[in-house]
VONUMI-293975 format. One line per 3 residues: number of its first residue (from 1); for each residue z, x, y of N, C-alpha, C, O. Coordinates in pm, 1 decimal, m for minus. Example, Ala and Ser with C-alpha at 12.3 -4.5 7.8 and 13.67 -1.06 7.14 Angstrom:
// residues 2
1) 780.0 1319.0 m569.0 780.0 1230.0 m450.0 780.0 1320.0 m330.0 846.5 1423.6 m331.9; 708.0 1285.0 m225.0 714.0 1367.0 m106.0 787.0 1290.0 3.0 803.9 1340.9 113.8 $
END
This chain:
// residues 129
1) 9253.5 m838.2 m3699.4 9226.5 m722.4 m3776.6 9074.9 m697.6 m3804.0 8995.5 m791.5 m3810.1; 9040.4 m575.2 m3819.2 8899.0 m541.1 m3848.7 8901.6 m484.7 m3990.8 8982.4 m401.6 m4032.2; 8796.2 m544.7 m4063.8 8777.4 m484.9 m4206.5 8662.4 m408.3 m4207.6 8561.1 m459.9 m4160.4 $
4) 8656.3 m285.7 m4255.6 8539.6 m204.0 m4256.4 8463.6 m237.4 m4395.8 8514.0 m319.4 m4472.6; 8345.3 m174.6 m4426.1 8263.2 m204.6 m4540.4 8329.8 m170.4 m4662.4 8301.9 m229.8 m4766.5; 8423.5 m71.3 m4657.5 8483.5 m30.5 m4786.4 8612.2 m107.0 m4814.5 8678.7 m84.4 m4915.6 $
7) 8647.9 m202.6 m4718.7 8773.4 m279.3 m4744.5 8894.8 m222.9 m4671.0 9002.3 m282.9 m4673.1; 8878.3 m111.1 m4607.9 8977.8 m58.6 m4516.5 9009.0 m150.3 m4393.4 8919.2 m192.4 m4320.5; 9133.3 m177.0 m4375.7 9165.7 m275.4 m4261.9 9245.4 m197.7 m4148.9 9331.3 m112.1 m4170.0 $
10) 9203.1 m241.2 m4029.1 9266.9 m189.3 m3909.2 9326.4 m301.3 m3832.8 9250.2 m388.5 m3790.9; 9447.4 m308.9 m3810.8 9504.7 m414.8 m3734.2 9487.1 m376.6 m3578.9 9500.2 m259.1 m3544.6; 9459.0 m471.3 m3491.3 9463.8 m447.7 m3350.8 9531.6 m558.9 m3279.3 9533.7 m673.8 m3323.5 $
13) 9588.5 m521.0 m3164.2 9660.5 m623.2 m3077.9 9599.9 m589.4 m2944.3 9530.2 m489.4 m2927.3; 9627.9 m673.0 m2854.4 9598.4 m653.7 m2715.4 9682.1 m543.1 m2665.5 9794.6 m529.7 m2713.4; 9637.9 m459.5 m2571.0 9726.5 m366.1 m2497.1 9714.9 m389.4 m2347.2 9622.2 m453.4 m2297.5 $
16) 9807.5 m337.7 m2282.6 9803.9 m361.5 m2128.1 9721.3 m261.0 m2076.4 9726.2 m145.7 m2119.1; 9639.4 m300.3 m1979.5 9546.3 m207.4 m1905.8 9622.9 m161.4 m1770.8 9739.7 m194.5 m1750.0; 9553.8 m89.1 m1688.5 9624.5 m17.2 m1585.0 9663.3 m122.9 m1481.6 9738.8 m86.9 m1391.3 $
19) 9617.4 m257.1 m1485.1 9662.6 m368.8 m1393.2 9778.4 m447.1 m1462.5 9837.7 m537.8 m1404.0; 9806.4 m410.1 m1582.6 9916.6 m486.8 m1658.9 9867.5 m604.7 m1728.4 9950.1 m685.4 m1770.9; 9733.5 m625.9 m1746.4 9665.9 m731.7 m1811.4 9659.7 m694.7 m1965.8 9637.8 m580.2 m2005.3 $
22) 9679.9 m797.2 m2043.6 9653.0 m773.6 m2191.8 9502.7 m790.3 m2216.7 9437.2 m891.7 m2192.3; 9457.5 m674.0 m2269.7 9307.4 m662.1 m2311.6 9290.9 m611.2 m2454.8 9382.0 m551.8 m2512.5; 9180.6 m634.3 m2506.5 9154.4 m587.0 m2643.6 9109.0 m438.8 m2636.8 9018.5 m409.9 m2558.5 $
25) 9162.8 m348.6 m2709.6 9114.8 m194.3 m2717.2 8976.4 m168.1 m2766.1 8955.0 m109.8 m2872.4; 8873.4 m216.5 m2679.3 8729.3 m221.0 m2738.8 8696.2 m85.2 m2792.0 8645.1 m86.0 m2904.0; 8714.8 33.2 m2734.4 8678.5 151.2 m2772.5 8751.5 183.6 m2908.0 8684.0 235.5 m2997.0 $
28) 8869.6 159.9 m2927.8 8939.9 174.6 m3050.9 8880.0 98.2 m3156.8 8858.9 147.5 m3267.6; 8849.7 m30.0 m3124.3 8788.1 m119.2 m3233.1 8668.2 m73.7 m3270.8 8639.5 m88.3 m3389.6; 8583.7 m17.5 m3193.1 8448.2 29.9 m3217.1 8473.5 167.2 m3303.7 8423.4 182.4 m3415.1 $
31) 8543.4 249.6 m3250.4 8561.1 392.2 m3306.6 8630.4 398.9 m3443.3 8599.4 483.9 m3526.8; 8725.4 306.1 m3463.2 8804.3 305.4 m3590.0 8702.5 264.7 m3704.0 8709.2 321.8 m3812.9; 8613.2 171.6 m3681.0 8514.6 135.6 m3788.4 8422.0 261.1 m3832.3 8392.7 295.8 m3946.7 $
34) 8386.1 316.4 m3714.7 8278.9 431.8 m3735.7 8352.0 550.1 m3807.1 8311.9 599.7 m3912.4; 8459.9 589.1 m3741.1 8540.1 707.3 m3802.4 8596.5 682.8 m3941.8 8596.5 767.0 m4031.6; 8642.6 564.2 m3950.5 8702.9 527.4 m4075.4 8610.1 518.8 m4186.1 8638.3 565.8 m4296.3 $
37) 8497.8 459.1 m4160.6 8381.3 465.6 m4274.8 8332.7 586.7 m4303.3 8305.5 616.6 m4419.6; 8314.7 676.3 m4195.9 8289.2 806.4 m4225.0 8372.9 886.0 m4309.1 8331.0 965.3 m4393.4; 8507.1 859.1 m4280.0 8608.2 924.6 m4374.2 8590.4 884.2 m4506.6 8589.1 970.7 m4594.2 $
40) 8575.1 755.3 m4537.6 8550.3 705.4 m4673.8 8428.5 753.2 m4735.3 8422.6 759.4 m4858.1; 8322.9 790.5 m4657.0 8192.4 841.0 m4709.3 8234.3 979.3 m4756.0 8203.8 1018.9 m4868.5; 8310.8 1060.2 m4661.9 8356.5 1200.3 m4700.5 8437.0 1199.2 m4823.8 8419.7 1288.9 m4906.3 $
43) 8521.6 1107.8 m4843.6 8608.1 1098.9 m4962.6 8537.8 1087.3 m5089.1 8577.8 1141.9 m5191.9; 8427.7 1012.5 m5081.1 8337.1 990.9 m5197.7 8267.4 1118.0 m5223.7 8254.9 1152.1 m5341.3; 8219.5 1194.2 m5128.1 8140.8 1322.5 m5140.3 8244.2 1430.1 m5187.1 8208.9 1516.2 m5267.8 $
46) 8364.7 1426.6 m5140.2 8454.1 1536.2 m5197.4 8487.2 1501.8 m5343.4 8491.8 1594.2 m5424.5; 8511.8 1368.4 m5385.1 8547.8 1341.4 m5515.0 8416.9 1363.8 m5601.8 8432.9 1407.1 m5715.9; 8298.2 1339.4 m5559.6 8173.4 1371.9 m5644.5 8165.6 1528.8 m5657.6 8142.6 1578.5 m5767.9 $
49) 8183.5 1602.3 m5552.9 8174.7 1754.4 m5563.3 8285.6 1790.2 m5674.9 8248.7 1848.5 m5776.8; 8414.8 1757.5 m5657.3 8521.1 1787.8 m5748.0 8475.2 1763.7 m5892.2 8483.1 1857.4 m5971.7; 8427.1 1642.8 m5932.1 8398.7 1600.4 m6053.7 8281.9 1677.1 m6102.5 8274.9 1694.6 m6224.2 $
52) 8186.9 1726.6 m6024.8 8078.0 1811.1 m6065.4 8130.6 1948.9 m6110.5 8093.9 2003.5 m6214.5; 8213.2 1996.9 m6029.8 8285.1 2123.3 m6072.5 8363.5 2116.8 m6191.0 8367.9 2209.0 m6272.5; 8435.6 1991.8 m6204.2 8526.2 1988.6 m6331.4 8424.3 1970.2 m6452.7 8447.5 2032.1 m6556.5 $
55) 8317.1 1891.0 m6444.3 8230.1 1867.2 m6555.7 8166.4 2001.5 m6608.7 8138.0 2017.8 m6727.4; 8147.0 2094.1 m6512.4 8072.8 2226.4 m6551.3 8192.3 2324.8 m6571.9 8162.3 2444.1 m6574.3; 8313.2 2293.9 m6585.8 8423.2 2381.0 m6604.2 8418.8 2485.9 m6507.4 8418.0 2601.8 m6548.9 $
58) 8415.3 2459.0 m6362.1 8405.5 2556.0 m6252.0 8512.2 2547.5 m6172.1 8512.0 2615.1 m6069.2; 8621.9 2465.2 m6202.3 8733.4 2442.5 m6105.0 8818.6 2578.5 m6074.5 8884.0 2593.8 m5971.3; 8808.5 2673.2 m6177.1 8876.7 2799.4 m6148.4 8778.9 2905.5 m6089.5 8823.3 3014.7 m6054.2 $
61) 8648.7 2876.0 m6078.5 8553.5 2984.3 m6040.9 8500.9 2939.0 m5887.5 8466.2 3025.0 m5806.5; 8498.8 2809.6 m5858.9 8451.0 2768.8 m5735.9 8582.7 2673.9 m5682.0 8611.3 2564.8 m5731.4; 8650.7 2734.2 m5578.6 8768.7 2661.9 m5529.5 8736.1 2586.8 m5392.4 8682.4 2641.9 m5296.3 $
64) 8777.2 2449.4 m5396.9 8774.7 2376.6 m5275.0 8894.0 2419.6 m5200.7 9004.9 2394.0 m5247.5; 8881.8 2481.6 m5091.0 9001.8 2533.5 m5015.3 9039.1 2452.8 m4889.8 9146.3 2468.4 m4831.4; 8943.4 2364.9 m4851.6 8981.0 2298.1 m4727.4 8863.5 2191.9 m4701.8 8749.7 2207.0 m4746.4 $
67) 8905.6 2081.7 m4623.7 8816.8 1973.6 m4611.4 8874.6 1904.2 m4475.7 8982.5 1844.9 m4474.1; 8795.1 1917.8 m4368.8 8822.2 1867.5 m4235.8 8695.5 1776.8 m4190.9 8580.7 1820.2 m4180.4; 8732.9 1654.1 m4168.2 8620.2 1560.2 m4111.4 8511.7 1567.3 m4207.9 8524.1 1527.4 m4323.7 $
70) 8382.8 1628.7 m4150.2 8276.6 1620.3 m4237.9 8234.7 1761.1 m4301.8 8121.8 1791.4 m4340.5; 8347.2 1838.7 m4304.3 8328.5 1972.5 m4363.6 8405.1 2005.3 m4469.3 8526.6 1986.5 m4463.2; 8339.9 2064.4 m4592.8 8411.1 2103.8 m4708.8 8397.2 2255.3 m4717.3 8287.4 2305.8 m4694.0 $
73) 8499.3 2328.3 m4748.4 8495.6 2475.5 m4746.3 8530.4 2514.6 m4893.0 8635.8 2469.0 m4937.4; 8457.1 2590.6 m4970.4 8481.7 2637.4 m5083.2 8488.1 2794.7 m5095.5 8434.8 2858.7 m5004.9; 8543.7 2857.6 m5191.3 8566.6 2987.4 m5205.8 8511.3 3019.0 m5339.6 8544.6 2946.7 m5433.5 $
76) 8423.0 3128.4 m5361.2 8389.9 3178.5 m5479.0 8338.1 3315.7 m5482.6 8338.7 3381.5 m5378.5; 8292.0 3366.9 m5595.4 8235.5 3491.2 m5591.4 8092.9 3487.6 m5582.9 8033.7 3380.9 m5599.0; 8027.4 3602.3 m5557.2 7884.3 3606.5 m5546.8 7792.9 3531.0 m5668.0 7687.0 3469.9 m5653.7 $
79) 7862.9 3553.9 m5781.1 7810.5 3493.7 m5911.0 7779.1 3350.0 m5902.8 7680.1 3299.5 m5955.6; 7873.6 3281.9 m5829.8 7866.8 3138.4 m5822.6 7826.2 3061.0 m5700.7 7837.6 2939.1 m5688.0; 7772.0 3154.6 m5602.1 7739.6 3091.3 m5474.0 7626.1 2985.6 m5482.2 7629.6 2875.4 m5427.3 $
82) 7529.0 3032.6 m5555.3 7402.6 2931.8 m5574.6 7445.9 2812.9 m5642.1 7400.7 2706.8 m5599.1; 7534.2 2809.6 m5751.0 7588.4 2701.9 m5811.2 7666.6 2615.5 m5705.6 7643.7 2494.8 m5698.7; 7750.8 2670.6 m5630.3 7849.0 2602.6 m5549.9 7754.5 2532.0 m5447.3 7781.9 2417.5 m5411.5 $
85) 7640.2 2598.7 m5397.2 7562.5 2533.1 m5289.0 7479.2 2418.8 m5353.1 7463.5 2313.9 m5290.6; 7429.6 2435.3 m5466.6 7354.4 2320.9 m5537.0 7454.7 2191.3 m5550.1 7426.3 2077.2 m5513.7; 7568.5 2230.3 m5605.5 7658.6 2119.4 m5631.1 7702.0 2033.4 m5517.8 7716.0 1911.6 m5528.6 $
88) 7724.5 2106.7 m5399.4 7765.5 2036.8 m5293.8 7663.3 1966.2 m5227.9 7687.7 1857.8 m5174.9; 7532.9 2024.9 m5225.6 7420.9 1955.4 m5175.8 7387.5 1827.9 m5259.5 7358.3 1723.5 m5201.2; 7391.3 1835.1 m5386.9 7370.2 1729.8 m5473.1 7483.9 1615.4 m5443.6 7450.8 1497.0 m5437.0 $
91) 7616.0 1656.2 m5426.7 7716.2 1557.2 m5394.9 7678.0 1484.8 m5262.7 7700.5 1363.9 m5257.9; 7625.5 1542.9 m5160.7 7590.9 1480.1 m5043.7 7451.9 1392.6 m5069.9 7441.2 1282.6 m5015.7; 7370.5 1432.5 m5135.0 7245.7 1375.8 m5178.0 7260.7 1238.9 m5240.7 7183.2 1146.5 m5216.2 $
94) 7367.7 1229.9 m5325.5 7395.1 1120.8 m5416.3 7482.1 1006.5 m5346.0 7495.1 894.3 m5395.0; 7534.6 1043.6 m5237.2 7646.2 957.1 m5176.8 7595.8 810.6 m5132.6 7670.3 712.6 m5134.3; 7462.0 806.9 m5093.1 7403.4 675.1 m5060.9 7404.4 597.8 m5190.6 7446.6 482.5 m5181.9 $
97) 7370.5 635.0 m5294.2 7362.9 563.6 m5418.9 7499.8 524.5 m5457.6 7525.3 408.8 m5490.9; 7584.8 614.2 m5454.4 7736.7 596.6 m5492.9 7801.7 507.0 m5396.6 7899.7 445.5 m5438.5; 7764.3 488.3 m5273.3 7822.7 398.2 m5179.9 7775.7 256.1 m5224.6 7850.2 158.5 m5233.3 $
100) 7648.9 257.9 m5250.2 7578.5 119.6 m5280.9 7649.1 70.6 m5413.2 7690.5 m45.2 m5419.6; 7662.8 156.4 m5516.7 7724.4 135.4 m5638.3 7865.0 88.2 m5638.6 7903.3 6.1 m5721.9; 7948.6 141.4 m5540.9 8077.5 93.4 m5519.9 8103.5 m31.6 m5436.9 8192.9 m111.8 m5463.9 $
103) 8015.4 m43.9 m5328.9 8045.2 m138.9 m5226.8 7940.6 m250.5 m5213.8 7958.0 m355.1 m5151.2; 7813.7 m210.1 m5290.7 7710.4 m311.6 m5260.6 7651.1 m310.8 m5135.2 7590.3 m412.4 m5101.6; 7657.7 m200.9 m5047.1 7601.1 m185.3 m4916.4 7512.3 m65.1 m4917.3 7542.3 43.0 m4968.1 $
106) 7395.6 m94.9 m4853.8 7296.4 19.0 m4843.5 7330.8 86.8 m4696.3 7338.9 22.0 m4592.0; 7347.9 218.5 m4707.3 7363.6 288.2 m4586.4 7243.2 302.2 m4504.6 7137.3 336.0 m4557.6; 7252.4 276.8 m4368.6 7128.8 282.2 m4295.1 7067.7 417.5 m4279.4 6947.8 426.9 m4253.3 $
109) 7137.8 515.2 m4292.8 7082.3 663.4 m4294.9 7111.5 732.7 m4421.3 7208.4 705.0 m4492.0; 7019.4 829.2 m4448.9 7044.0 918.2 m4564.5 7150.6 1017.6 m4508.0 7142.0 1069.5 m4396.7; 7256.5 1039.2 m4601.2 7351.1 1130.8 m4555.4 7294.5 1262.9 m4607.7 7245.2 1272.0 m4720.2 $
112) 7304.4 1376.2 m4512.0 7254.5 1499.6 m4553.1 7361.9 1600.6 m4515.1 7464.5 1564.5 m4457.5; 7336.8 1732.4 m4549.0 7444.5 1830.5 m4522.4 7365.0 1958.6 m4490.2 7248.2 1979.7 m4522.8; 7443.8 2038.1 m4423.4 7394.5 2181.1 m4390.9 7507.4 2267.2 m4473.8 7626.9 2237.9 m4478.9 $
115) 7445.5 2377.5 m4536.6 7528.2 2467.0 m4605.2 7524.4 2599.0 m4550.9 7415.7 2653.3 m4531.2; 7649.0 2664.9 m4520.5 7642.2 2799.9 m4468.2 7736.1 2872.9 m4563.4 7834.1 2821.3 m4617.3; 7692.7 3006.5 m4578.8 7784.5 3094.4 m4656.2 7821.0 3215.9 m4569.3 7756.4 3245.1 m4468.7 $
118) 7930.3 3287.2 m4614.0 7979.2 3416.0 m4550.4 8108.0 3445.7 m4590.9 8178.6 3367.7 m4654.8; 8142.3 3562.3 m4553.5 8276.8 3626.4 m4579.6 8398.5 3553.8 m4514.4 8509.9 3553.2 m4566.7; 8366.8 3488.5 m4387.9 8462.8 3425.2 m4307.7 8377.1 3319.9 m4224.9 8254.2 3315.4 m4229.1 $
121) 8459.5 3233.9 m4147.3 8381.0 3131.3 m4072.3 8317.2 3186.9 m3945.9 8247.8 3113.2 m3875.9; 8337.2 3307.9 m3915.7 8278.0 3360.7 m3786.5 8139.9 3421.7 m3829.5 8047.6 3432.4 m3748.8; 8130.7 3459.1 m3953.7 7998.9 3529.2 m3991.5 7936.3 3456.4 m4103.9 7946.5 3495.8 m4220.1 $
124) 7867.9 3344.3 m4067.3 7802.8 3265.1 m4161.9 7639.6 3267.5 m4145.1 7579.0 3281.8 m4038.9; 7586.1 3250.9 m4269.2 7440.2 3237.5 m4264.2 7395.5 3103.7 m4330.8 7442.5 3075.4 m4441.0; 7314.2 3026.9 m4274.4 7278.8 2899.6 m4330.0 7190.3 2919.7 m4445.6 7104.6 3008.0 m4448.0 $
127) 7213.5 2830.2 m4549.2 7144.2 2826.5 m4660.1 7048.3 2703.0 m4654.1 7086.0 2593.1 m4613.5; 6925.2 2728.6 m4696.3 6814.4 2617.0 m4713.0 6784.9 2590.5 m4856.1 6741.5 2680.5 m4928.0; 6806.9 2470.4 m4900.0 6782.8 2433.6 m5028.6 6660.3 2345.2 m5047.8 6629.4 2306.2 m5160.3 $
END
């Protein structure tokens, strides 16, 4: 089994290749660790963002409506757009420190985000903070 930096475990067994030979699924072994750790990082970011909204009593004003892979979608009124952008930006910016505090591991890269706003996903404008 493979154990990721957050403690997540992935059991692997040999699989039969096209010749009927038992081989280790090398691509899966490599990808599970990368994709799984990325999912763990995004879980930390989502939780951080939610807690920031909660601390500022904004859970009813800025709604987290979806999260897929490395994307977090919120819905709010024009009044709270700047606040929502700042909070999500800060949540991403703090994840390296949070990851180190939780797991004692320094991430090799600074996790950054891109923020776009719009009335729907087709008509978005990037926000620079």
